[in-house]
Backbone as a ProteinNet text record, in pm:
[ID]
protein_1_A
[PRIMARY]
MPLPDGVQPGPAQLAWLGDAVWELHQRRRFVFEPGSTAQLHRRTVALVRAEAQSTALAQLEPDLLPEELELVRKGRNAAGRGPKRSDPGVYGRASGFETMVGWLYLNNPARLEQLLSRLERCCSPDPG
[TERTIARY]
92.9	1.3	84.5	93.5	143.5	135.4	206.6	188.6	149.6	29	22.2	149.3	146	264.2	286.3	424.5	465.9	459.7	388.1	324	393.7	444.9	514.5	472.3	454.8	419.3	524.8	501.2	583.6	659.4	760.8	825.6	734.7	640.5	555.9	442.9	383.8	297.6	402.9	493.8	590	631.2	639.9	700.1	593	432.1	313.9	268.9	343.2	322.8	428.6	593.5	683.3	619.6	576.2	584.5	484.1	369	302.4	341.9	409.3	484.8	594.3	678.5	729.3	673.1	590	497.5	423.9	389.4	339.3	478.3	581.1	670.3	729.8	716.1	741.6	627.5	507.4	384.5	404.8	440	490.9	600	671.5	764.7	735.5	628.6	602.6	483.4	447.1	254	268.6	381.4	374.9	461.9	486.3	586	440.8	514.8	374.5	370.5	271.7	208.6	88.1	50.2	-103.7	-47.8	-142.9	-199.6	-112.9	-168	-109.6	60.1	104.9	230.8	289.1	238.5	294.8	272.7	186.7	163.6	305.3	322	416.8	513.4	577.8	681.9	714.3	639.8	570.5	625.4	554.9	548.7	717.7	770.9	929.1	1011.6	958.2	1033.5	975.5	869.3	825.6	837.4	878.5	913.4	1034.7	1039.1	1134.1	1274.1	1293.4	1419.8	1495.2	1375.6	1384.4	1428.8	1341.8	1368.7	1509.9	1539.6	1664	1761	1747.3	1898.4	1888.8	1761.7	1751.1	1815.7	1790.3	1873.6	2009	2066.8	2184.3	2231.2	2189	2239.5	2268.3	2144	2146.6	2281.1	2250.5	2326.4	2447.7	2556	2686.8	2632.1	2543.7	2481.8	2404.3	2363.1	2243.2	2301.9	2216.3	2256.6	2250.1	2338.4	2299.4	2151.4	2086.4	1963.1	1853.8	1880.7	1817	1860.9	1988.4	2025.1	1977.2	1968.9	1897.4	1723.8	1687.3	1549.9	1522.4	1640.8	1654.2	1663.4	1790.7	1770.8	1641.6	1581.3	1455.1	1333.1	1318.8	1257.1	1251.7	1412.4	1460.5	1407.1	1453.1	1432.6	1276.9	1197.6	1043.8	974.7	1068.7	981	962.6	980.1	983	1061.3	1030.2	1076.6	1061.5	933.1	835.9	768.9	726.7	676.4	722.7	695.7	772.4	860.2	845.2	916.7	1011.7	1011	1096.1	1242.7	1354.9	1443.9	1450.8	1442.6	1453.2	1546.9	1655.3	1728	1706.7	1671.3	1603.2	1465.6	1374.7	1267.5	1270.7	1403.4	1447	1461.1	1569.7	1634.2	1515.5	1458.3	1327.2	1216.3	1223.6	1121.9	1203.9	1304.7	1409.8	1380.9	1390.9	1398.8	1265.4	1132.7	1038.8	1008.1	1059.7	1042.1	1094.2	1229.8	1299.7	1199.7	1176.9	1047.7	953.1	907.4	750	780.8	898.2	932.5	970.1	1046.1	1119.4	976.3	895.3	779.6	670.6	694.7	609.1	708.2	837.4	893	982.8	1033.3	1133.4	1113.9	1004.4	1001.6	1095.8	1162.8	1276.3	1401.9	1417.8	1543.9	1485.9	1360.6	1318.4	1339.9	1291.3	1312	1440.3	1532.2	1685.8	1720.6	1690.1	1711.8	1657.7	1517.4	1425.3	1517.2	1539.7	1608.5	1757.3	1802.1	1929.9	1915.5	1841.4	1762.2	1739.1	1656.1	1619.4	1750.1	1852.3	1976.7	2071.3	2065.2	2153	2063.9	1964.5	1897.7	1775	1782.2	1670.7	1584.2	1467.8	1370.1	1403.6	1387.6	1365	1304.8	1293.6	1187.7	1079.2	1076.5	988.5	843.8
-123.1	37.5	140.5	202.3	346.1	437.3	484.6	583.1	709.1	839	915.3	1012.5	1102	1186.7	1300.6	1269.8	1352.6	1298.9	1202.2	1182.2	1039.4	1089.6	963.8	964.7	865.1	828.7	878.6	901.5	937.5	793.1	816.2	722.4	627.1	647	583.1	524.5	588.2	487.6	382.6	416.5	304.6	204.2	250	120.6	29.5	103	17.6	-52	-3.6	-104.1	-233.2	-185.4	-250.2	-377.7	-362.2	-469.9	-575	-522	-595.6	-716.8	-620.7	-677.8	-790.5	-747.6	-876	-959.1	-943.4	-1070.3	-1159.8	-1130.6	-1188.4	-1274.8	-1203	-1275.7	-1361.3	-1401.2	-1500.2	-1590.8	-1566	-1653.5	-1728	-1642	-1708.8	-1844.6	-1796.2	-1917.4	-2001.9	-2027.8	-2146.2	-2204	-2142.9	-2203	-2358.2	-2397.1	-2510.1	-2595.6	-2582.2	-2670.7	-2697.8	-2842.4	-2946.2	-2837.3	-2872.1	-2799.5	-2763.2	-2737.6	-2652	-2490.6	-2441.9	-2309.7	-2221.5	-2317.8	-2216	-2226.3	-2351	-2365.3	-2262.4	-2279.6	-2175.3	-2023.4	-2017.6	-1889.7	-1821.7	-1926	-1889.1	-1887.1	-1954.9	-1944.2	-1776.8	-1758.8	-1644	-1525.3	-1523.3	-1406.3	-1398.4	-1512.5	-1523.1	-1435.4	-1431.6	-1360	-1240.9	-1173.8	-1056.7	-965.1	-1033.4	-925.3	-827.5	-752.6	-627.4	-683	-758.2	-844.8	-910.3	-968.8	-1056.2	-941.6	-810.2	-731.7	-666.2	-617.2	-552.6	-675.2	-793.8	-874.4	-873.1	-918	-906	-757.4	-660.9	-506.8	-560.4	-600	-640.3	-703.6	-804.8	-889.3	-838.8	-725.6	-671.9	-538.7	-476.9	-336.2	-322.6	-433.1	-407.1	-389.4	-444.5	-433.3	-330.6	-255.7	-167.2	-31.9	8	127.7	263.5	377.9	463.4	526	511.5	544.1	490.2	339.5	243.3	284.2	305.9	305.9	475.3	572	712	681.1	549.9	500	471.6	380	318.5	420.1	535.1	635.2	679.8	754.7	819.7	737.1	600.2	503.2	503.5	477.7	465.5	599.4	719.7	884.2	874.8	842.9	861.7	765.2	643.4	554.9	606	665.8	714	592.9	586.1	504.4	342.8	345.6	182.7	160	37	-25.8	-1	-0.7	0.8	-108.2	-223.4	-336.4	-384.9	-263.7	-308.2	-230.2	-275.5	-190.2	-111.9	50.2	138.8	134.9	76.8	73.4	5.3	-160.7	-281.1	-193.9	-139.4	-96.2	-1.8	96.7	197.8	110.9	33.5	-52.3	-120.3	-176.6	-277.7	-168.5	-56	50.7	73.7	118.7	152	63.7	-104.5	-183	-209.5	-194.6	-154	-66.6	48.3	171.7	129.4	80.2	45.9	-63.2	-163.4	-282.2	-211.9	-143.6	-59.8	36.5	107.3	220	124.1	2.2	-90.6	-161.4	-178.7	-245.8	-161.5	-73.4	40.7	103	107.3	149	115.6	-13.8	-101.6	-237.7	-308.9	-454.6	-560.4	-532.7	-614.3	-602	-494.8	-496.4	-537	-528.7	-573	-730.8	-783.8	-928.2	-959.6	-902.8	-922.5	-963.5	-842.9	-838.1	-960.6	-943.8	-1095.2	-1213.3	-1242.9	-1373.2	-1369.2	-1264.9	-1263.8	-1296.1	-1266.4	-1323.8	-1448.5	-1528.4	-1632.4	-1745.2	-1704.4	-1761	-1765.6	-1646.9	-1633.8	-1670.8	-1680.8	-1644.7	-1726.2	-1881.8	-1966.8	-1983.6	-1972.3	-2033.7	-2111.5	-2064.2	-2188.9	-2292.4	-2414.2	-2541.5	-2536.3	-2454.2	-2510	-2436.7
20.7	1.4	-4.1	-97.5	-110.5	-6.5	27.1	145.6	66.3	142	71.9	59.9	-56.9	-59.2	36.2	95.9	203.2	335.1	339.1	460.3	531.5	638	713.9	850.3	903.5	1058	1127.2	1258.8	1371.3	1447.6	1514.9	1582	1680.6	1727.9	1802.2	1701.3	1620.3	1500.1	1450.5	1388.5	1339.1	1417.2	1569	1625.3	1686.5	1708.6	1692.1	1590.3	1468.8	1313.2	1334.5	1362.5	1370.4	1486.4	1583.5	1670.9	1625.9	1577.5	1496.2	1359.6	1293.6	1173.8	1203.5	1348.4	1416.9	1480.2	1536.5	1587.1	1481.8	1363.1	1258.5	1180.8	1189.7	1159.2	1257.2	1358	1458.7	1434.3	1402.3	1415.8	1286.5	1202.4	1063.6	1082.5	1157.2	1167.3	1216.7	1327.7	1393.2	1363	1254.2	1199.6	1164.6	1121.9	1065.2	1162.9	1316.9	1433.5	1470.7	1506.3	1614.8	1723.5	1801	1920.8	1920.8	2041.7	2064.5	2036.4	2029.5	1981.6	2137.1	2230.1	2357.5	2364.8	2318.8	2305.6	2226.5	2116.7	2004.9	2043.8	2140	2184.1	2260.4	2365.3	2453.2	2389.7	2304.8	2238.1	2132.8	2092.7	2022.6	2105.5	2244.7	2334	2351.2	2393.5	2404	2321.8	2203.6	2080.1	2068.2	2113.5	2064.1	2223.1	2329.5	2428.1	2409	2482.9	2470.5	2430.3	2548.4	2591.2	2448.2	2393.8	2259.2	2172.3	2139.1	2019.2	2047.6	2188.3	2227.7	2148.1	2199.7	2143.5	1981.5	1955	1775.8	1710.7	1784.5	1750.2	1745.2	1863	1915.4	1756.5	1731.1	1634.4	1489.5	1472.8	1337.9	1366.1	1441.8	1466.4	1358.5	1351.9	1288.4	1166.1	1079	941.2	915.5	1010	948.8	891.6	813.1	717.9	803.9	804.9	861.5	894.9	784.1	783.7	898.9	881.7	964.7	1110.3	1141.7	1280.9	1341.3	1253.7	1284.4	1305.3	1241.8	1258.4	1399.7	1446.4	1549.2	1684.9	1689.7	1748.5	1749	1658.8	1693.3	1744.9	1721.7	1812.2	1950.6	1962.8	2109.5	2226.1	2153.4	2206.4	2228.2	2152.1	2157.1	2254	2285.2	2390.1	2520.1	2571.4	2727.3	2829	2930	3029.2	3013	2975.6	2912.8	3072.3	3080.9	3184.4	3313.1	3433.4	3547.2	3599.5	3562.4	3581.6	3477.9	3401.7	3269.7	3263.2	3217.3	3215.9	3097.8	3143.7	3043.9	2913.9	2948.8	2801.6	2718.8	2780	2689.6	2598.9	2717.9	2632.4	2513.3	2530.7	2431.9	2346	2366.9	2257.8	2118.4	2213.7	2158	2097.7	2143.6	2077.4	1965.7	1955.7	1846.1	1724.9	1773.9	1682.5	1602.3	1690.9	1648.6	1516.8	1571.2	1461.4	1326.5	1338.1	1232.1	1155	1191.3	1117.6	1048.9	1177	1082.2	991.7	998.9	875.8	740.6	776.9	628.7	593.9	700.7	631.7	524.6	549	476.8	354.5	384.7	300.6	225.2	254	199.9	228.1	204.6	232.3	222	79.9	57.2	166	221.1	284.4	442.5	465.3	599.6	599.2	472.7	457.1	448.6	386.1	443.8	555.2	660.9	764.1	846.1	848	906.5	900.7	756.4	721.3	806.5	823.7	884.7	1020.8	1090	1199	1238.8	1132.3	1139	1133.2	1019	1020.6	1180.6	1227.9	1344.1	1465.6	1476.8	1632.8	1627.1	1638.3	1614.3	1758.3	1738	1892.5	1964.5	2112	2182.5	2131.9	2169	2148	2213.4	2346.3	2459.7	2406.2
[MASK]
++++++++++++++++++++++++++++++++++++++++++++++++++++++++++++++++++++++++++++++++++++++++++++++++++++++++++++++++++++++++++++++++

């Protein structure tokens, strides 16, 4: 779906979208795996929580382009502190990751797929 001319969502909206894209990506990875939907849900939740997103960003960071790193920075800065029980640094990095994913989903899906494929090769999910 093309974006209206000159319209670009802000970091919070991109993070919101990126979170959904990341979760759908993880669900797609598990859809053909054996297990109950409850088990598949637990496995997915483990990979979409802030700690896992922060780890995914750390895996990708060395290969990110300057404009992708700028999206991460903007998302991290817009994140705020996050939930009381979360580490603000981890939450900020996760929000930066989500912002980048949301932007790539809208603007450069081929690059997004490239990065997600890289994560699948390096970071396999827990079997539990």
